[in-house]
Backbone as numpy.savetxt, mean C-alpha at the origin, in Angstrom:
# Nx Ny Nz CAx CAy CAz Cx Cy Cz
13.73 -1.84 9.83 13.58 -1.22 8.53 12.97 0.16 8.71
13.71 1.20 8.44 13.22 2.56 8.58 12.64 3.04 7.25
11.56 3.78 7.34 10.95 4.36 6.15 11.68 5.65 5.84
12.08 5.83 4.61 12.77 7.04 4.19 11.81 8.22 4.33
12.10 9.18 5.23 11.17 10.29 5.43 11.05 11.19 4.21
11.96 11.06 3.26 11.92 11.89 2.06 11.28 11.17 0.88
10.79 9.95 1.11 10.22 9.14 0.02 9.12 9.88 -0.71
8.20 10.46 0.03 7.07 11.13 -0.60 7.55 12.30 -1.48
8.47 13.11 -0.96 8.96 14.24 -1.74 9.75 13.77 -2.95
10.59 12.74 -2.77 11.39 12.24 -3.88 10.52 11.64 -4.97
9.43 11.01 -4.56 8.60 10.34 -5.56 7.84 11.33 -6.43
7.80 12.59 -6.02 7.11 13.60 -6.82 7.98 14.18 -7.91
9.28 13.85 -7.89 10.19 14.37 -8.91 9.78 13.84 -10.28
9.79 14.71 -11.30 9.39 14.24 -12.63 10.38 13.21 -13.18
9.85 12.17 -13.79 10.67 11.13 -14.40 10.03 10.71 -15.71
10.76 9.97 -16.49 10.23 9.39 -17.71 10.08 7.89 -17.48
8.93 7.38 -17.84 8.69 5.94 -17.72 8.59 5.40 -19.12
9.42 4.42 -19.43 9.43 3.83 -20.76 8.74 2.48 -20.70
7.65 2.33 -21.46 6.87 1.09 -21.44 7.76 -0.13 -21.70
8.76 0.02 -22.55 9.59 -1.14 -22.88 10.45 -1.59 -21.69
10.82 -0.65 -20.81 11.67 -1.01 -19.67 10.90 -1.02 -18.37
9.78 -0.33 -18.30 9.02 -0.24 -17.05 9.70 0.69 -16.07
9.07 0.88 -14.93 9.67 1.74 -13.92 10.95 1.10 -13.39
11.95 1.91 -13.16 13.25 1.40 -12.76 13.46 1.42 -11.25
12.71 2.22 -10.52 12.87 2.32 -9.07 11.50 2.42 -8.42
11.50 2.30 -7.09 10.25 2.49 -6.34 9.70 3.88 -6.61
10.59 4.87 -6.65 10.14 6.24 -6.89 9.46 6.36 -8.26
10.02 5.71 -9.27 9.41 5.75 -10.59 8.08 5.01 -10.60
7.99 3.92 -9.87 6.72 3.20 -9.78 5.66 4.08 -9.16
6.03 4.78 -8.09 5.06 5.66 -7.45 4.68 6.82 -8.36
5.64 7.31 -9.14 5.33 8.38 -10.08 4.36 7.87 -11.15
4.60 6.66 -11.65 3.69 6.05 -12.61 2.30 5.94 -11.98
2.26 5.49 -10.73 0.97 5.37 -10.04 0.28 6.72 -9.96
1.01 7.76 -9.62 0.40 9.09 -9.52 -0.08 9.59 -10.88
0.70 9.33 -11.94 0.27 9.74 -13.28 -1.02 9.03 -13.67
-1.12 7.76 -13.37 -2.30 7.00 -13.74 -3.51 7.40 -12.92
-3.30 7.82 -11.68 -4.40 8.21 -10.82 -5.18 9.36 -11.44
-4.51 10.26 -12.11 -5.19 11.40 -12.72 -6.06 11.02 -13.91
-5.95 9.80 -14.43 -6.67 9.40 -15.63 -8.12 9.01 -15.37
-8.45 8.56 -14.20 -9.83 8.25 -13.86 -9.99 8.28 -12.35
-11.14 7.86 -11.88 -11.42 8.02 -10.46 -10.57 7.10 -9.60
-10.29 7.57 -8.40 -9.55 6.78 -7.43 -10.50 5.84 -6.71
-10.03 4.66 -6.36 -10.84 3.76 -5.55 -10.56 3.97 -4.06
-9.41 4.56 -3.76 -9.11 5.02 -2.39 -8.80 6.50 -2.49
-9.65 7.31 -1.92 -9.43 8.76 -1.90 -8.57 9.09 -0.68
-7.25 9.08 -0.89 -6.32 9.32 0.20 -6.38 10.77 0.63
-6.47 10.98 1.93 -6.27 12.31 2.49 -5.73 12.14 3.90
-4.88 13.06 4.29 -4.31 13.03 5.63 -5.42 13.19 6.68
-6.41 13.97 6.35 -7.52 14.21 7.29 -8.27 12.92 7.60
-8.52 12.10 6.58 -9.28 10.87 6.77 -8.39 9.73 7.28
-7.22 9.57 6.67 -6.40 8.40 6.96 -5.14 8.68 7.78
-4.84 9.94 8.02 -3.65 10.26 8.79 -3.77 9.76 10.22
-2.74 9.05 10.67 -2.75 8.46 12.00 -1.81 9.16 12.97
-1.02 10.09 12.47 -0.10 10.81 13.34 1.21 10.08 13.59
1.46 9.01 12.85 2.75 8.31 12.88 3.26 8.38 11.45
4.25 9.24 11.24 4.68 9.59 9.87 4.97 8.37 9.00
5.70 7.40 9.53 6.05 6.25 8.70 4.81 5.45 8.30
3.82 5.35 9.17 2.58 4.65 8.82 1.80 5.46 7.78
1.72 6.77 7.97 0.98 7.62 7.04 1.61 7.58 5.65
2.93 7.63 5.58 3.63 7.57 4.29 3.38 6.23 3.60
3.50 5.15 4.36 3.28 3.82 3.80 1.85 3.66 3.32
0.89 4.18 4.07 -0.51 4.08 3.66 -0.79 4.89 2.40
-0.17 6.07 2.29 -0.36 6.88 1.07 0.21 6.15 -0.14
1.35 5.50 0.03 1.94 4.73 -1.07 1.05 3.55 -1.44
0.50 2.87 -0.45 -0.41 1.75 -0.70 -1.61 2.23 -1.50
-2.21 3.35 -1.08 -3.37 3.89 -1.79 -3.02 4.24 -3.24
-1.85 4.84 -3.46 -1.44 5.19 -4.82 -1.29 3.95 -5.69
-0.71 2.89 -5.14 -0.55 1.66 -5.91 -1.89 1.00 -6.20
-2.78 0.95 -5.21 -4.11 0.37 -5.44 -4.84 1.17 -6.52
-4.80 2.50 -6.44 -5.46 3.33 -7.44 -4.87 3.11 -8.83
-3.57 2.96 -8.91 -2.94 2.76 -10.22 -3.36 1.43 -10.83
-3.48 0.40 -10.02 -3.94 -0.90 -10.54 -5.38 -0.81 -11.00
-6.21 -0.13 -10.23 -7.63 0.01 -10.58 -7.79 0.73 -11.92
-6.81 1.56 -12.28 -6.92 2.36 -13.49 -6.06 1.85 -14.64
-5.29 0.80 -14.39 -4.41 0.26 -15.44 -5.23 -0.43 -16.51
-4.82 -0.24 -17.74 -5.50 -0.87 -18.87 -4.67 -2.00 -19.49
-3.39 -1.77 -19.63 -2.53 -2.74 -20.31 -2.13 -3.86 -19.35
-2.24 -5.11 -19.79 -1.85 -6.25 -18.93 -0.42 -6.15 -18.41
0.50 -5.64 -19.24 1.89 -5.54 -18.76 2.03 -4.50 -17.65
1.26 -3.41 -17.72 1.26 -2.42 -16.64 0.69 -3.04 -15.37
-0.39 -3.78 -15.53 -1.03 -4.42 -14.39 -0.07 -5.39 -13.70
0.65 -6.16 -14.49 1.60 -7.12 -13.92 2.69 -6.39 -13.13
3.27 -5.35 -13.70 4.33 -4.59 -13.03 3.80 -3.98 -11.73
2.64 -3.35 -11.81 2.08 -2.68 -10.64 1.64 -3.66 -9.56
1.10 -4.81 -9.96 0.69 -5.81 -8.99 1.91 -6.35 -8.24
2.98 -6.57 -8.96 4.23 -7.02 -8.32 4.71 -5.97 -7.33
4.66 -4.70 -7.72 5.06 -3.62 -6.81 4.14 -3.56 -5.59
2.84 -3.77 -5.80 1.90 -3.76 -4.67 2.22 -4.91 -3.71
2.49 -6.07 -4.24 2.86 -7.21 -3.38 4.11 -6.92 -2.58
5.15 -6.41 -3.24 6.40 -6.09 -2.55 6.17 -5.03 -1.48
5.43 -3.99 -1.85 5.13 -2.91 -0.91 4.37 -3.46 0.29
3.36 -4.28 0.03 2.49 -4.77 1.11 3.26 -5.69 2.05
4.15 -6.51 1.53 4.98 -7.35 2.40 5.80 -6.48 3.35
6.46 -5.46 2.80 7.25 -4.56 3.64 6.39 -3.78 4.62
5.26 -3.32 4.15 4.30 -2.56 4.97 3.88 -3.39 6.17
3.47 -4.63 5.94 2.99 -5.48 7.01 4.12 -5.90 7.95
5.30 -6.13 7.41 6.45 -6.48 8.24 6.77 -5.33 9.19
6.77 -4.11 8.67 7.08 -2.95 9.52 6.01 -2.75 10.59
4.75 -2.95 10.23 3.70 -2.81 11.25 3.86 -3.88 12.32
4.25 -5.08 11.96 4.49 -6.12 12.97 5.62 -5.72 13.91
6.67 -5.11 13.35 7.77 -4.62 14.19 7.27 -3.55 15.17
6.45 -2.63 14.67 5.89 -1.60 15.53 5.02 -2.20 16.63
4.23 -3.23 16.29 3.38 -3.88 17.28 4.22 -4.48 18.40
5.31 -5.11 18.04 6.19 -5.72 19.04 6.87 -4.64 19.88
7.32 -3.58 19.25 8.00 -2.50 19.97 7.11 -1.88 21.05
5.84 -1.70 20.74 4.97 -1.00 21.69 4.13 -1.95 22.54
4.28 -3.25 22.35 3.50 -4.21 23.14 2.02 -4.18 22.80
1.72 -4.08 21.53 0.33 -3.98 21.05 -0.45 -5.24 21.44
-1.54 -5.05 22.16 -2.30 -6.18 22.72 -3.04 -7.00 21.66
-3.43 -6.39 20.58 -4.19 -7.10 19.53 -3.29 -7.56 18.39
-2.06 -7.88 18.71 -1.09 -8.27 17.68 -1.56 -9.51 16.91
-2.10 -10.50 17.60 -2.52 -11.73 16.91 -3.61 -11.45 15.89
-4.60 -10.66 16.26 -5.70 -10.33 15.35 -5.21 -9.48 14.18
-4.35 -8.52 14.49 -3.83 -7.61 13.45 -3.00 -8.39 12.44
-2.09 -9.23 12.95 -1.25 -10.01 12.04 -2.06 -11.03 11.25
-3.12 -11.59 11.86 -3.98 -12.54 11.14 -4.67 -11.84 9.97
-5.09 -10.60 10.17 -5.72 -9.83 9.08 -4.70 -9.59 7.97
-3.48 -9.22 8.35 -2.42 -9.02 7.36 -2.15 -10.30 6.58
-2.06 -11.42 7.29 -1.77 -12.70 6.65 -2.86 -13.06 5.64
-4.09 -12.84 6.03 -5.22 -13.15 5.13 -5.16 -12.30 3.86
-4.98 -11.00 4.02 -4.98 -10.10 2.86 -3.75 -10.36 1.98
-2.61 -10.57 2.58 -1.42 -10.87 1.78 -1.59 -12.18 1.03
-2.18 -13.18 1.65 -2.46 -14.44 0.97 -3.40 -14.24 -0.21
-4.43 -13.41 -0.01 -5.35 -13.10 -1.12 -4.60 -12.41 -2.25
-3.76 -11.43 -1.92 -2.99 -10.72 -2.96 -2.09 -11.70 -3.72
-1.45 -12.60 -3.01 -0.57 -13.57 -3.67 -1.37 -14.50 -4.58
-2.54 -14.94 -4.17 -3.38 -15.80 -5.01 -3.83 -15.06 -6.28
-4.24 -13.80 -6.12 -4.68 -13.05 -7.29 -3.51 -12.69 -8.20
-2.33 -12.47 -7.64 -1.15 -12.23 -8.48 -0.85 -13.47 -9.31
-0.98 -14.64 -8.72 -0.76 -15.90 -9.46 -1.80 -16.04 -10.57
-3.04 -15.66 -10.29 -4.08 -15.71 -11.33 -3.73 -14.78 -12.48
-3.23 -13.59 -12.15 -2.86 -12.63 -13.20 -1.73 -13.21 -14.06
-0.76 -13.86 -13.41 0.34 -14.47 -14.17 -0.15 -15.60 -15.07
-1.24 -16.25 -14.67 -1.80 -17.34 -15.48 -2.78 -16.84 -16.54
-2.81 -15.53 -16.75 -3.65 -14.98 -17.82 -5.02 -14.50 -17.40
-5.22 -14.26 -16.11 -6.51 -13.75 -15.62 -6.33 -12.42 -14.89
-5.78 -11.42 -15.57 -5.50 -10.15 -14.90 -6.77 -9.41 -14.46
-7.88 -9.63 -15.15 -9.11 -8.92 -14.80 -9.60 -9.31 -13.40
-9.40 -10.57 -13.02 -9.82 -10.99 -11.69 -8.95 -10.33 -10.62
-7.66 -10.23 -10.88 -6.75 -9.58 -9.93 -7.10 -8.10 -9.81
-7.34 -7.46 -10.93 -7.70 -6.05 -10.93 -9.01 -5.83 -10.18
-9.99 -6.72 -10.37 -11.27 -6.59 -9.68 -11.09 -6.72 -8.17
-10.24 -7.65 -7.73 -9.98 -7.80 -6.30 -9.41 -6.51 -5.72
-8.43 -5.96 -6.41 -7.79 -4.73 -5.93 -8.78 -3.56 -5.96
-9.57 -3.47 -7.02 -10.49 -2.34 -7.19 -11.72 -2.42 -6.30
-12.20 -3.64 -6.07 -13.48 -3.79 -5.38 -13.37 -4.23 -3.93
-12.35 -5.01 -3.58 -12.22 -5.47 -2.21 -11.27 -4.62 -1.38
-10.07 -4.35 -1.91 -9.06 -3.68 -1.10 -9.47 -2.30 -0.58
-10.18 -1.47 -1.34 -10.53 -0.15 -0.77 -11.37 -0.25 0.51
-12.37 -1.10 0.54 -13.19 -1.25 1.73 -12.40 -1.86 2.88
-11.57 -2.86 2.55 -10.73 -3.46 3.59 -9.79 -2.41 4.16
-9.11 -1.65 3.29 -8.16 -0.65 3.76 -8.85 0.38 4.65
-10.01 0.85 4.24 -10.73 1.85 5.02 -11.00 1.33 6.43
-11.56 0.13 6.53 -11.87 -0.43 7.85 -10.60 -0.73 8.65
-9.61 -1.32 8.00 -8.38 -1.70 8.69 -7.62 -0.47 9.20
-7.49 0.54 8.35 -6.74 1.73 8.74 -7.42 2.47 9.89
-8.74 2.54 9.84 -9.45 3.32 10.85 -9.72 2.55 12.14
-9.44 1.26 12.15 -9.64 0.49 13.38 -8.30 -0.06 13.87
-7.82 -1.12 13.24 -6.61 -1.78 13.70 -5.38 -0.87 13.64
-5.20 -0.18 12.52 -4.02 0.68 12.40 -4.14 1.92 13.28
-5.34 2.44 13.48 -5.51 3.58 14.38 -5.14 3.18 15.81
-5.52 1.99 16.22 -5.16 1.51 17.56 -3.64 1.30 17.66
-3.03 0.76 16.62 -1.58 0.59 16.61 -0.89 1.94 16.68
-1.36 2.90 15.92 -0.75 4.23 15.93 -0.82 4.85 17.33
-1.92 4.66 18.01 -2.05 5.18 19.37 -1.02 4.53 20.28
-0.83 3.23 20.15 0.16 2.50 20.94 1.57 3.04 20.66
1.88 3.25 19.39 3.21 3.76 19.00 3.42 5.16 19.55
2.41 6.02 19.43 2.54 7.40 19.93 2.72 7.41 21.45
2.02 6.56 22.14 2.17 6.48 23.60 3.58 6.06 23.96
4.10 5.04 23.28 5.46 4.58 23.53 6.47 5.70 23.26
6.32 6.39 22.17 7.28 7.44 21.78 7.22 8.64 22.72
6.06 8.93 23.27 5.96 10.03 24.26 6.68 9.66 25.55
6.71 8.37 25.87 7.35 7.91 27.10 8.86 7.90 27.01
9.40 7.92 25.82 10.87 7.87 25.63 11.50 9.20 25.90
């Protein structure tokens, strides 16, 4: 699964989001996320300087993850929260699958620990998504707003930084 290198640029294109239909594409979802981010403080302050790993597809995926987490943290309407949480789950599944592929490609030594962390967080996201569907969206929003930013910070700067180094070493050897 290749990450579209133009995703970030395409997602900045102006679009109209209609509450009755919701976002129609990933690009529209990301645009909605970016619009909502401007409404209040971010829970993940994304910057290339802090979170950039030097592997474009990882950096792009992480920026998208941060935008979705921030949009959920700032969502007010339950229907927006449901749409965005579903998008975060879909994004995170793809994100973790691609990182697992990268780990296998470069022979990453800590693959078991890295994948176990992914499995745990994805399981938590799925449990909180189910709670939101059962009428408890505030608990899901609190998990995303209060737990995920700290987890992402530690995970990106440790496990993902090590993975990025492995990927860069492999790509230099080719």
